[in-house]
C-alpha positions in Angstrom: -34.9 -24.0 -1.8 -34.8 -22.0 1.4 -35.3 -18.3 0.9 -33.0 -15.8 2.6 -34.7 -13.9 5.4 -36.1 -10.4 4.6 -33.8 -8.8 7.1 -30.8 -10.1 5.2 -32.2 -8.7 1.9 -32.8 -5.3 3.5 -29.2 -5.4 4.8 -27.8 -6.0 1.3 -30.0 -3.2 -0.1 -28.7 -0.9 2.6 -25.1 -1.8 1.9 -25.6 -1.1 -1.8 -27.2 2.2 -1.1 -24.3 3.3 1.2 -21.7 2.4 -1.3 -23.6 4.1 -4.1 -23.7 7.5 -2.5 -20.2 8.4 -3.7 -18.1 6.7 -6.4 -14.6 6.9 -7.8 -13.7 6.0 -11.4 -11.5 4.2 -11.9 -10.6 2.7 -8.6 -7.1 1.7 -9.8 -5.1 4.2 -11.8 -1.8 2.9 -13.2 0.8 5.3 -14.7 3.7 3.3 -16.1 7.1 4.5 -17.3 7.4 7.6 -15.2 10.6 9.4 -16.3 12.8 11.0 -13.6 13.2 13.9 -16.0 9.4 14.6 -16.0 8.5 17.9 -14.2 5.2 16.3 -13.1 3.1 13.2 -13.9 -0.6 12.9 -13.4 -2.9 10.0 -12.4 -6.4 11.0 -13.6 -9.4 10.1 -11.5 -13.0 11.1 -11.2 -15.3 11.4 -8.2 -19.1 11.5 -8.5 -21.9 12.4 -6.1 -24.4 9.7 -6.6 -26.9 11.2 -4.2 -29.9 13.4 -5.2 -28.7 16.4 -3.2 -25.6 18.5 -2.8 -23.0 16.8 -0.5 -19.8 17.9 1.2 -17.0 15.4 0.9 -13.5 15.2 2.3 -10.7 13.5 0.5 -7.9 11.9 2.6 -4.6 11.0 1.0 -2.6 8.0 2.3 0.9 7.6 0.8 1.6 3.8 0.8 5.0 4.2 -0.8 7.0 7.1 -2.2 10.6 7.0 -3.4 13.1 9.3 -1.7 13.3 12.6 -3.6 9.7 12.3 -4.9 6.8 14.5 -3.9 3.1 14.0 -4.5 0.0 16.2 -4.4 -3.7 16.1 -5.0 -5.9 18.3 -7.3 -9.7 18.3 -6.7 -12.5 20.3 -8.2 -11.4 23.4 -6.3 -7.6 23.6 -6.3 -4.3 21.9 -6.8 -2.8 21.6 -3.3 0.8 21.7 -2.1 2.5 18.3 -1.4 2.1 18.6 2.4 -1.7 18.8 2.2 -3.2 15.4 3.1 -6.9 16.2 3.4 -9.4 18.8 2.1 -13.1 19.3 1.9 -15.0 20.0 -1.4 -18.7 20.2 -2.4 -20.5 18.4 -5.2 -24.0 19.0 -6.5 -26.4 16.1 -7.0 -25.1 13.6 -9.6 -22.2 15.9 -10.5 -18.7 14.5 -11.4 -15.4 16.2 -10.8 -11.7 15.6 -11.2 -9.7 14.0 -8.4 -6.2 13.7 -9.7 -2.9 12.7 -8.0 0.3 14.3 -9.2 3.9 13.1 -8.6 7.0 15.2 -9.0 10.1 12.9 -9.6 12.6 15.8 -9.1 15.1 14.1 -11.3 15.1 10.8 -9.3 14.1 7.4 -10.7 11.5 5.8 -8.4 7.9 4.9 -7.8 4.8 5.7 -5.7 1.5 4.3 -4.6 -1.1 6.7 -3.2 -4.6 6.0 -1.9 -7.2 8.7 -1.9 -10.3 8.0 0.2 -13.4 10.2 -0.2 -15.8 10.4 2.7 -19.1 12.2 3.1 -18.5 14.7 5.8 -22.0 14.5 7.3 -22.4 10.8 6.7 -18.9 9.2 7.2 -20.3 5.7 6.4 -20.5 6.8 2.8 -17.0 6.5 1.3 -15.0 5.3 -1.6 -11.3 4.7 -2.2 -9.1 4.8 -5.3 -5.4 3.8 -5.6 -2.9 5.5 -7.9 0.2 3.6 -9.0 3.2 5.3 -10.5 5.9 3.0 -12.0 4.2 0.3 -9.9 1.7 -2.5 -10.7 -0.9 -3.5 -8.2 0.4 -7.0 -8.1 3.9 -5.9 -7.3 2.6 -3.7 -4.5 0.7 -6.6 -3.0 3.8 -8.7 -3.4 5.9 -6.2 -1.4 3.2 -6.1 1.3 3.2 -9.9 1.6 7.0 -9.8 1.9 6.8 -7.3 4.7 4.5 -9.6 6.5 7.0 -12.5 6.5 7.6 -13.4 10.2 10.9 -14.4 11.8 10.0 -16.4 15.0 10.6 -16.9 17.8 12.1 -13.4 18.2 14.1 -13.1 20.4 15.5 -16.7 20.0 17.9 -18.8 22.0 19.3 -20.1 18.7 16.6 -21.7 16.5 14.2 -19.7 14.4 11.7 -20.2 11.6 10.2 -18.2 8.8 6.6 -17.9 7.7 6.3 -19.4 4.2 6.8 -17.4 1.1 7.2 -18.8 -2.4 9.9 -16.3 -3.6 12.4 -17.0 -0.8 15.4 -19.1 -1.8 18.2 -18.0 0.5 18.5 -16.8 4.1 21.6 -14.8 4.9 22.5 -13.6 8.4 24.4 -10.4 8.8 25.9 -8.8 11.9 25.2 -5.1 12.5 28.4 -4.0 10.7 27.0 -5.7 7.5 29.3 -8.7 7.5 27.6 -12.0 6.5 28.0 -14.6 9.3 25.8 -17.5 8.2 23.6 -18.5 5.3 21.0 -21.2 4.7 19.1 -22.5 1.7 15.4 -21.8 2.3 12.8 -24.6 2.4 9.2 -24.1 3.7 8.9 -25.3 7.2 12.6 -25.5 7.9 14.2 -24.2 11.1 17.5 -22.3 11.1 20.2 -22.7 13.8 22.2 -19.6 14.9 23.0 -20.9 18.3 26.8 -20.7 17.7 26.6 -16.9 17.1 27.3 -14.5 19.9 24.3 -12.9 21.6 23.1 -9.7 20.0 21.0 -8.3 17.1 21.4 -9.7 13.6 19.9 -8.9 10.2 18.1 -11.7 8.4 18.2 -11.0 4.7 15.8 -13.0 2.5 16.9 -13.4 -1.2 15.2 -14.8 -4.3 16.7 -17.3 -6.7 18.7 -14.6 -8.5 20.2 -13.5 -5.2 18.2 -10.3 -5.2 17.2 -8.9 -1.8 13.5 -9.4 -1.1 13.3 -8.1 2.4 15.5 -7.8 5.5 14.3 -8.6 9.0 15.9 -8.1 12.4 16.4 -10.9 15.0 17.7 -10.9 18.5 19.9 -13.8 19.6 19.7 -14.4 23.3 
């Protein structure tokens, strides 16, 4: 059997060493059943300096989704920060672990949140790790929402005929004008085209529904 070149093996070792400099555990934190009456809810995470020397890191918060009325904040080994703080530096000694927790504040509102926290070595930004915190969300549901957002309506603008990129959940395509009145509907089938050539020129909303009639996502289309 042909052996891989040494340069490839060195590359793999280098990648492993880069990834091993800082670690987060777990990388997915799921907090189900968040009550709107809760004052605060915590997703507990840990960060570890895997290096043999003290390192300075920076955490960077990315809010992937957050219900209206909710707030979120990060607590690291130094402090618990206010909700508007998206990034902060901290120091860890060699092989030391510390808390890296994400808080949500429902403020009496039912909802959900997904927050990513990326930790980067300040002096060696190629060393990084990311954890995702899910509140009243499951990772699969979040991926599903992202896939729905990626459904394309094309061509757009259109002279009258448009198509949709395929998605297994779509069952109905409903066209609304900008005042919210339905003006046309179609039964969805992968690969089908949809004719709105008889509608006046203008902007319309394309609402995609599942088999229960629940709204999956709404797109905009311009009829020329």
